[in-house]
C-alpha positions in Angstrom: 77.1 0.9 130.5 74.0 0.9 128.4 71.7 0.0 131.3 72.7 3.2 133.3 72.3 5.3 130.2 68.7 4.0 129.6 67.7 4.5 133.1 68.8 8.1 132.9 66.9 8.7 129.6 63.6 7.4 130.8 63.0 10.0 133.6 64.3 12.8 131.4 61.9 11.8 128.6 59.0 11.7 131.0 59.9 15.1 132.4 60.2 16.6 129.0 56.7 15.2 128.0 55.4 16.9 131.1 57.0 20.2 130.3 55.8 20.1 126.7 52.2 19.3 127.7 51.7 22.0 130.3 51.2 24.8 127.8 48.5 22.8 126.1 46.8 21.9 129.4 46.3 25.6 130.3 43.1 27.4 129.4 43.5 30.5 127.3 39.8 30.9 126.4 38.3 34.3 127.6 35.1 34.8 129.6 32.7 37.0 127.8 30.3 39.1 129.9 26.8 38.9 128.1 24.9 41.2 130.3 25.2 44.3 132.5 26.6 43.6 135.8 23.7 43.2 138.3 25.9 42.9 141.4 29.6 43.9 141.5 30.2 41.7 144.6 29.4 38.3 142.8 31.8 37.3 140.1 31.7 33.9 138.4 34.4 32.2 136.5 34.2 29.1 134.3 37.0 26.3 134.4 37.2 23.3 132.0 38.2 19.8 132.8 39.3 17.3 130.2 41.5 14.3 130.0 44.8 16.3 130.1 43.8 18.2 133.2 42.0 15.0 134.8 45.0 12.8 134.5 43.9 11.1 131.4 40.6 10.0 132.8 38.0 9.4 130.0 35.7 12.4 130.6 35.0 16.1 130.3 33.5 18.7 132.6 33.5 22.1 134.0 33.6 24.1 137.3 32.2 27.4 138.4 33.9 29.5 140.7 32.4 32.5 142.8 35.3 34.9 143.1 33.1 37.4 144.7 32.3 38.3 148.3 28.5 37.5 148.1 26.5 34.3 147.3 25.3 33.7 143.7 21.7 32.7 143.6 19.6 30.6 141.2 22.8 29.8 139.0 22.0 27.9 135.8 24.8 26.4 133.6 24.5 25.0 130.1 27.2 22.8 128.8 27.5 22.1 124.9 30.2 19.9 123.2 29.8 19.6 119.6 31.9 18.7 116.4 33.8 15.7 115.3 34.3 14.2 111.9 31.1 15.0 109.9 29.7 16.7 113.0 28.9 13.3 114.6 29.4 14.5 118.4 26.8 16.6 120.0 26.2 16.7 123.8 24.3 19.3 125.9 23.3 19.4 129.4 22.0 22.0 131.8 22.4 22.1 135.5 20.8 24.3 138.2 22.4 25.3 141.6 20.5 27.1 144.1 23.5 29.0 145.3 27.2 29.2 145.2 28.9 30.6 148.2 31.6 33.2 148.0 35.0 31.8 147.4 33.4 28.4 146.5 33.3 26.3 143.4 30.9 23.6 142.0 31.5 21.3 139.1 30.1 18.7 136.9 31.8 16.0 135.0 30.8 13.2 132.6 32.9 10.2 132.7 32.5 7.8 129.6 29.4 9.8 128.5 30.8 11.4 125.1 32.4 9.1 122.4 33.7 10.1 119.0 36.6 11.3 117.0 37.7 14.8 115.8 37.8 18.4 116.6 35.3 19.7 119.1 34.1 22.9 120.6 33.0 23.2 124.1 31.0 26.1 125.4 29.4 26.7 128.8 27.0 29.6 129.6 26.3 30.5 133.2 23.6 32.7 134.4 22.7 33.8 137.9 20.0 36.1 139.4 22.5 38.4 140.9 25.6 38.2 138.7 26.9 39.0 135.3 26.3 36.1 132.8 29.4 34.6 131.6 30.3 32.4 128.6 33.5 30.5 127.9 34.4 28.5 124.7 37.3 26.3 124.1 38.5 24.0 121.4 39.6 20.3 121.9 39.9 17.1 120.3 37.9 14.0 121.1 39.6 10.6 120.9 37.1 8.0 121.9 36.0 8.6 125.4 38.8 11.1 126.1 38.5 15.1 125.4 41.6 16.9 125.2 41.0 20.6 125.7 43.3 23.1 124.2 42.2 26.5 125.2 
């Protein structure tokens, strides 16, 4: 009898863990427009990727989605991750994209590049020659090479 009970508890426990981590894995950070709209038909959105969203892979990254109807040109994205105990974690990188087509996304991730322990703040700024600049900030927690993003 005990074997059947333990076989039923394990799948139930796994399902409960997934249900409880889904709210943590969803991003609640807001995009902040930082300039006057240059083109109403090009709209950029920033998405974060961390260990919870990447099936526990040791890394962090971001994506830029063009939700508009026109191509975004000369896109520059700056990624910054900082924090940790005693502010021991600091990582920044800048990427330039010639264009992002309408309804397409581009992304960048760093596997095993950031190491440390403690609370972190992740910020991405995106500028394009024909779209509003956007900024998105999220809080997370760094455990070794894994970055868990909470919002």
